[in-house]
ZALUM-180897 format. One line per 3 residues: number of its first residue (from 1); their letters; for each residue x, y, z of C-alpha. Coordinates in steps of 0.2 Angstrom, whole numbers. Layout:
BEGIN
NUM = a = X/Y/Z  ...
END
This chain:
BEGIN
1 = xxx = -2/-1/-1  8/15/-3  5/25/12
4 = xxx = 9/15/26  13/27/38  -4/35/38
7 = xxx = -16/21/35  -9/2/39  1/4/57
10 = xxx = -17/14/62  -29/-1/56  -20/-15/53
13 = xxx = -26/-25/68  -25/-42/75  -9/-52/67
16 = xxx = -2/-65/74  15/-61/78  8/-47/87
19 = xxx = -2/-61/95  1/-58/114  7/-40/116
22 = xxx = 3/-29/130  -3/-11/123  3/4/132
25 = xxx = -3/6/152  -9/24/157  -10/31/175
28 = xxx = -16/46/184  -10/58/198  -4/51/216
31 = xxx = -5/57/233  15/68/234  20/58/252
34 = xxx = 32/44/248  37/29/260  54/22/256
37 = xxx = 63/3/259  79/-1/267  88/-4/250
40 = xxx = 86/14/243  100/23/239  102/39/246
43 = xxx = 103/48/229  89/39/224  80/45/239
46 = xxx = 84/63/238  80/63/218  62/75/216
49 = xxx = 49/60/214  42/60/197  23/60/199
52 = xxx = 14/44/191  4/57/182  15/64/176
55 = xxx = 23/48/166  6/41/162  -9/49/164
58 = xxx = -16/58/146  -4/68/138  -7/85/135
61 = xxx = -8/81/116  -2/67/106  -1/58/89
64 = xxx = 0/77/79  -6/73/62  -8/86/47
67 = xxx = -20/82/33  -16/77/17  -20/93/9
70 = xxx = -10/102/22  -26/113/28  -29/105/44
73 = xxx = -18/100/59  -26/86/70  -18/80/87
76 = xxx = -27/68/103  -29/78/120  -39/76/134
79 = xxx = -59/82/133  -67/83/151  -53/69/157
82 = xxx = -56/59/140  -43/59/124  -53/64/109
85 = xxx = -49/71/93  -45/90/91  -43/99/75
88 = xxx = -36/116/71  -32/124/54  -12/124/49
91 = xxx = -13/141/49  -21/143/65  -16/130/80
94 = xxx = -23/140/96  -42/140/85  -44/119/89
97 = xxx = -60/115/94  -62/95/99  -73/85/84
100 = xxx = -74/69/97  -86/67/111  -76/52/120
103 = xxx = -82/49/139  -76/34/146  -62/23/135
106 = xxx = -49/35/126  -46/38/109  -30/31/105
109 = xxx = -27/34/87  -35/42/74  -31/48/51
112 = xxx = -37/60/41  -47/54/25  -37/52/8
115 = xxx = -49/68/6  -46/78/20  -63/81/24
118 = xxx = -64/69/40  -55/64/52  -55/43/56
121 = xxx = -53/34/71  -55/17/78  -64/13/95
124 = xxx = -69/-4/104  -80/-7/119  -74/-12/137
127 = xxx = -58/-20/128  -64/-30/119  -54/-27/102
130 = xxx = -68/-29/91  -63/-12/84  -78/-3/74
133 = xxx = -73/13/61  -78/30/64  -80/45/54
136 = xxx = -81/66/58  -84/77/46  -70/92/49
139 = xxx = -84/104/43  -100/100/51  -94/90/65
142 = xxx = -105/77/62  -100/60/66  -105/43/60
145 = xxx = -102/23/61  -95/20/48  -95/1/51
148 = xxx = -112/-2/62  -111/-20/65  -111/-31/83
151 = xxx = -95/-42/86  -85/-36/73  -68/-31/69
154 = xxx = -63/-20/56  -44/-20/48  -40/-9/32
157 = xxx = -35/-17/18  -32/-2/6  -30/16/3
160 = xxx = -26/28/-10  -15/44/-15  -28/47/-31
163 = xxx = -44/39/-28  -46/50/-11  -66/44/-9
166 = xxx = -64/26/-4  -57/13/4  -56/-5/6
169 = xxx = -58/-13/23  -60/-29/27  -73/-34/41
172 = xxx = -79/-51/50  -98/-48/52  -104/-63/42
175 = xxx = -92/-78/48  -80/-70/63  -64/-82/58
178 = xxx = -64/-73/40  -64/-53/35  -73/-50/19
181 = xxx = -66/-35/10  -79/-21/4  -76/-5/-5
184 = xxx = -81/10/9  -87/25/-1  -82/38/12
187 = xxx = -92/50/10  -111/40/8  -105/28/19
190 = xxx = -112/14/5  -101/-3/8  -100/-13/-8
193 = xxx = -95/-30/-7  -78/-33/-17  -74/-54/-11
196 = xxx = -83/-64/-1  -68/-74/8  -71/-91/17
199 = xxx = -51/-95/16  -37/-82/17  -30/-74/33
202 = xxx = -26/-55/22  -29/-46/7  -16/-32/-2
205 = xxx = -23/-19/-15  -15/-7/-23  -17/10/-28
208 = xxx = -31/10/-39  -39/0/-23  -39/-15/-34
211 = xxx = -36/-33/-24  -17/-40/-29  -14/-51/-16
214 = xxx = -22/-65/-3  -11/-71/10  -15/-89/18
217 = xxx = -6/-100/28  3/-116/26  3/-132/30
220 = xxx = 21/-128/36  16/-114/46  25/-102/33
223 = xxx = 13/-91/22  6/-95/2  4/-79/-6
226 = xxx = -9/-79/-23  -13/-66/-36  -28/-59/-37
229 = xxx = -37/-55/-55  -53/-46/-55  -57/-52/-38
232 = xxx = -53/-68/-38  -39/-77/-31  -28/-91/-42
235 = xxx = -26/-107/-34  -6/-108/-36  3/-98/-25
238 = xxx = 17/-83/-35  28/-81/-18  28/-95/-2
241 = xxx = 35/-94/12  41/-107/25  37/-105/46
244 = xxx = 57/-101/50  52/-85/37  35/-83/43
247 = xxx = 41/-69/55  52/-60/47  46/-61/27
250 = xxx = 30/-49/21  25/-39/7  28/-20/10
253 = xxx = 16/-14/-4  15/-7/-19  20/8/-30
256 = xxx = 7/20/-33  8/14/-52  7/-5/-47
259 = xxx = 24/-8/-54  32/-13/-39  29/-24/-25
262 = xxx = 42/-19/-9  46/-35/2  56/-38/19
265 = xxx = 62/-53/17  73/-67/25  71/-81/13
268 = xxx = 89/-89/9  96/-78/21  94/-75/41
271 = xxx = 91/-55/45  76/-49/32  81/-37/17
274 = xxx = 73/-25/9  67/-31/-11  61/-22/-24
277 = xxx = 50/-36/-39  44/-30/-55  28/-37/-53
280 = xxx = 26/-39/-72  42/-52/-73  44/-56/-55
283 = xxx = 62/-52/-53  68/-45/-38  82/-31/-32
286 = xxx = 91/-31/-17  90/-9/-11  94/-15/8
289 = xxx = 102/-28/20  111/-30/38  118/-43/44
292 = xxx = 117/-38/64  95/-35/64  80/-34/51
295 = xxx = 77/-20/39  61/-12/49  53/1/40
298 = xxx = 53/11/26  50/30/22  37/30/5
301 = xxx = 35/43/-5  17/49/-2  15/50/-22
304 = xxx = 23/40/-30  25/27/-16  44/23/-20
307 = xxx = 56/21/-7  63/36/0  74/27/18
310 = xxx = 73/14/25  78/11/44  85/-2/55
313 = xxx = 85/-6/73  97/-18/81  101/-10/98
316 = xxx = 97/8/93  88/15/77  98/19/60
319 = xxx = 87/29/44  97/29/28  89/39/16
322 = xxx = 91/29/-4  85/46/-11  92/65/-10
325 = xxx = 81/76/-6  74/65/8  93/62/16
328 = xxx = 94/82/19  81/82/26  87/69/38
331 = xxx = 101/78/39  96/95/43  81/87/56
334 = xxx = 97/80/65  108/93/65  92/102/76
337 = xxx = 86/89/85  93/78/100  88/60/101
340 = xxx = 80/49/91  67/55/78  56/52/66
343 = xxx = 41/57/55  25/55/60  14/62/46
346 = xxx = 14/68/30  7/80/17  4/74/-2
349 = xxx = 12/86/-9  29/82/5  31/98/8
352 = xxx = 25/100/28  29/84/39  23/81/56
355 = xxx = 41/76/65  42/69/84  60/69/94
358 = xxx = 61/60/109  76/69/117  77/51/128
361 = xxx = 80/64/144  65/75/141  48/74/137
364 = xxx = 45/70/120  40/82/107  33/88/88
367 = xxx = 37/100/79  30/105/62  42/104/48
370 = xxx = 41/115/32  54/106/21  54/122/9
373 = xxx = 55/133/19  67/126/31  59/129/46
376 = xxx = 57/118/61  38/125/72  36/119/90
379 = xxx = 19/112/86  16/102/106  28/93/120
382 = xxx = 18/80/126  22/78/143  27/96/149
385 = xxx = 26/93/168  42/81/165  53/94/160
388 = xxx = 66/98/174  61/80/182  76/68/185
391 = xxx = 76/58/169  86/44/166  98/40/152
394 = xxx = 93/21/145  109/11/143  109/-2/126
397 = xxx = 119/-16/130  125/-33/124  122/-49/137
400 = xxx = 127/-69/132  115/-78/135  124/-97/145
403 = xxx = 123/-104/125  132/-90/117  117/-81/110
406 = xxx = 121/-61/110  101/-55/119  101/-33/113
409 = xxx = 95/-27/132  89/-10/138  94/-7/155
412 = xxx = 89/12/166  99/14/184  90/24/197
415 = xxx = 96/43/198  112/48/207  116/30/208
418 = xxx = 130/31/193  140/45/196  154/43/183
421 = xxx = 140/40/170  149/24/162  131/13/166
424 = xxx = 135/3/179  130/10/198  142/14/210
427 = xxx = 133/-2/221  123/-16/217  104/-9/217
430 = xxx = 87/-17/219  81/-21/199  65/-25/190
433 = xxx = 67/-37/177  53/-29/163  49/-43/152
436 = xxx = 40/-37/135  26/-43/129  23/-54/112
439 = xxx = 35/-65/113  37/-62/94  39/-42/95
442 = xxx = 53/-33/106  61/-20/116  67/-4/110
445 = xxx = 77/11/113  70/27/117  61/35/132
448 = xxx = 51/23/144  37/28/157  39/13/165
451 = xxx = 58/12/166  59/31/171  45/25/186
454 = xxx = 53/12/193  72/18/192  65/33/199
457 = xxx = 57/22/214  75/15/216  77/2/206
460 = xxx = 87/-4/190  77/-8/178  81/-21/162
463 = xxx = 73/-25/148  81/-41/138  78/-45/120
466 = xxx = 75/-65/125  76/-78/109  59/-76/102
469 = xxx = 60/-58/99  58/-52/84  67/-37/75
472 = xxx = 85/-47/74  85/-60/60  75/-78/60
475 = xxx = 88/-88/68  86/-76/86  67/-79/83
478 = xxx = 67/-99/78  80/-102/92  63/-98/104
481 = xxx = 54/-112/95  44/-122/108  55/-116/122
484 = xxx = 42/-107/134  46/-107/147  64/-118/143
487 = xxx = 78/-107/133  67/-91/132  66/-91/153
490 = xxx = 84/-95/152  89/-82/144  80/-71/157
493 = xxx = 88/-79/170  106/-78/161  100/-59/162
496 = xxx = 97/-57/180  115/-68/183  123/-54/171
499 = xxx = 115/-39/184  121/-46/196  138/-52/190
502 = xxx = 142/-36/184  138/-26/201  122/-20/195
505 = xxx = 107/-31/205  107/-34/220  105/-55/221
508 = xxx = 92/-57/235  80/-42/229  77/-43/209
511 = xxx = 60/-46/203  50/-50/189  37/-40/181
514 = xxx = 28/-40/165  11/-40/153  5/-53/144
517 = xxx = 21/-65/138  27/-56/150  15/-60/163
520 = xxx = 18/-77/159  36/-73/161  33/-69/177
523 = xxx = 23/-82/181  35/-93/174  50/-88/186
526 = xxx = 40/-89/203  35/-109/195  51/-116/185
529 = xxx = 63/-104/197  54/-100/212  70/-93/220
532 = xxx = 77/-83/208  66/-70/210  60/-60/226
535 = xxx = 43/-57/221  32/-55/203  19/-44/194
538 = xxx = 8/-54/182  -1/-42/171  -16/-51/158
541 = xxx = -1/-66/159  -8/-86/154  -4/-98/166
544 = xxx = -12/-113/153  -3/-112/139  -17/-125/132
547 = xxx = -33/-116/138  -22/-101/131  -23/-108/114
550 = xxx = -40/-117/116  -48/-99/117  -38/-88/103
553 = xxx = -54/-76/97  -58/-85/80  -50/-72/69
556 = xxx = -35/-76/73  -38/-97/67  -34/-95/51
559 = xxx = -16/-91/59  -17/-106/72  -4/-115/64
562 = xxx = 11/-101/67  6/-105/88  5/-124/86
565 = xxx = 22/-122/79  29/-110/91  24/-118/105
568 = xxx = 18/-132/104  1/-141/94  -12/-147/107
571 = xxx = -17/-159/93  -3/-173/95  4/-181/112
574 = xxx = 19/-171/112  16/-156/109  2/-156/122
577 = xxx = 14/-164/136  25/-149/128  12/-134/133
580 = xxx = 7/-144/149  25/-144/155  29/-125/151
583 = xxx = 11/-120/160  14/-113/177  -2/-118/183
586 = xxx = 5/-134/186  17/-128/197  9/-118/207
589 = xxx = 11/-125/222  30/-121/219  28/-103/222
592 = xxx = 35/-95/237  39/-76/233  27/-64/233
595 = xxx = 15/-61/217  3/-49/211  -9/-53/196
598 = xxx = -19/-41/187  -29/-45/174  -43/-36/162
601 = xxx = -62/-46/162  -63/-42/143  -49/-49/139
604 = xxx = -52/-57/120  -32/-64/123  -27/-68/138
607 = xxx = -45/-74/143  -50/-69/163  -48/-89/165
610 = xxx = -29/-87/163  -28/-77/182  -42/-84/187
613 = xxx = -35/-105/186  -18/-99/194  -24/-88/210
616 = xxx = -36/-102/214  -20/-114/213  -12/-104/225
619 = xxx = -27/-102/236  -27/-125/236  -10/-122/239
622 = xxx = -11/-112/254  2/-100/244  -2/-78/246
625 = xxx = -8/-68/230  -14/-52/227  -26/-53/212
628 = xxx = -34/-36/206  -48/-37/194  -53/-24/181
631 = xxx = -72/-27/174  -72/-14/161  -54/-17/154
634 = xxx = -43/-32/141  -30/-36/137  -20/-20/147
637 = xxx = -28/-4/153  -36/10/143  -41/21/157
640 = xxx = -30/33/166  -42/28/181  -39/10/180
643 = xxx = -20/12/176  -16/19/191  -24/8/202
646 = xxx = -14/-3/195  2/4/198  -2/11/215
649 = xxx = -4/-6/221  11/-11/211  24/0/220
652 = xxx = 19/-1/236  17/-20/232  36/-18/226
655 = xxx = 42/-8/239  37/-22/252  46/-32/241
658 = xxx = 63/-25/237  66/-10/245  61/5/235
661 = xxx = 50/21/238  31/21/234  17/34/239
664 = xxx = 5/28/247  -10/22/237  -19/35/247
667 = xxx = -39/37/236  -30/30/220  -41/16/219
670 = xxx = -62/26/221  -61/32/205  -57/15/196
673 = xxx = -68/0/191  -53/-10/200  -60/-24/211
676 = xxx = -48/-36/223  -53/-52/223  -39/-59/232
679 = xxx = -25/-53/245  -29/-38/248  -21/-38/266
682 = xxx = -4/-43/257  0/-26/249  3/-12/261
685 = xxx = -11/3/264  -25/-9/252  -36/-14/265
688 = xxx = -36/5/272  -39/11/255  -52/0/253
691 = xx = -61/6/268  -56/-9/278
END
């Protein structure tokens, strides 16, 4: 698709590769009082406390965009305490008005219609991930539900730079397993069926909104790619991947004229390279490659769809421009911006970019870059309240696993703990091992709210790209196949031991924490290696891999082979035994360290039963646990009131366990929906906060 930066990342929902990923958490305002555990360093105790709402509450502004015609600016900002879409004329940003009226769940992403006449967004209900598409007319302010269906999840199949009043959508309202393709008239809302789908996991179109490709998982767990002609799918695939390439090879879109198809491709190699394929002859041309990391993303010309630059993200992100004018612009920005930067949005004529800038130890800022005038105008700072706060440097590090695999990782230290700035504290400190979700995802370099909060509370924070993480080549991904609770877990243990051996972490004061797969890793850490961690915090983590796979959402069914090949096939005796052996549920009686569990009741990925069953098993074994349930949330927390309630509990839990500082709970739970199902007496102040 010619403009992936504007459309694809906003509406492409439900990829199996991100099946267990945890959405970002948001948080609200804490009490000013502080409690501190004995393990706190003097320097960390004296550092100003960063309020939770400054890191995790509603941003002042976020997700800035410019309309394709350059006439409008848009962004997300609070209205009556809930994130909504705001719009202003590009030549008068102060004349902003709220375009939406969300009153419960925040709107977290939006995009412009190609004709610049409307802003559009997706929203689900209570975290159920049945995302519907909405349109708001910029002139009249009228809002319409573009996909007015129940239990339906919209996908964007195609957008166009030349057909500005249409989009191709995928809708699974007929059969929850399959997305039929419809042509949407953005102005009238009319939906015209293009292709009824009963076999394919996804589709790709060109700029003429003509379907060109269908994707289907094959028996090996890879992907078959079929040409589509006159809305009919050919019988024989023109490209195919094996399972080993399924998470590192994918088409990256057509040029506007449809003559070139780009691929990010790891076939016959390790890391994914960028190729251009002639759609008529099938001939492929190598554009870029890197021996340490995959080519991760591209910057494309808004009109032609041709690649102008590409990015490689090993420890940090590095952009390389293939187009001279783009290179000049990136160089110009690099000279004026500290830290990392990227492009949020562009006009169709490519004259104006909306650029984000992460200075790493300052709040993220967004600018309006006029390429013709060579001006960089401040747009907004997302969290101005972080100005002057003791934000800490994130250190990229390489850690060797016991079998020699290099694990790209990120370390943040408490304020004042590293006098010479060499990335090691002057003496060991308590540590939180913060494990990413996915597991087919990755941690990255840059401002990280969780790192900053935990470091500010007195902890070293270590995030590890364990085997199975994406972005480092297919060998690294496939080293994690069927290694849940085995070598994937060993990597986390090895990284923890590295931190202890390096004098970073106190051996008896390491907590493990994470969401989704990171929640699973927490449960695995406390069951498989019960003495390795002082405590754990599990957010929406699966406890039983057998029941996890039996309850996946129906729209993931076309991709289920990936799960079976990478985790274990429950339909075979060997696979079922592997899944059960890797399930913390069956070893719940081995837990001897404090555990905090948080769960969204509407989670479609990791069902509430995953947390319920391990809590019940721990109760039966007489093992204490604290369990917090959110009846209006899904896979993670969208509402700031719920997030702040969770983190208020979590930091008091960690302070008791490994000795950092924490703010008393106070009334943090009152505005939230948090229900303490079990163990309120195991967290300091929790009983009192509940009125007990």
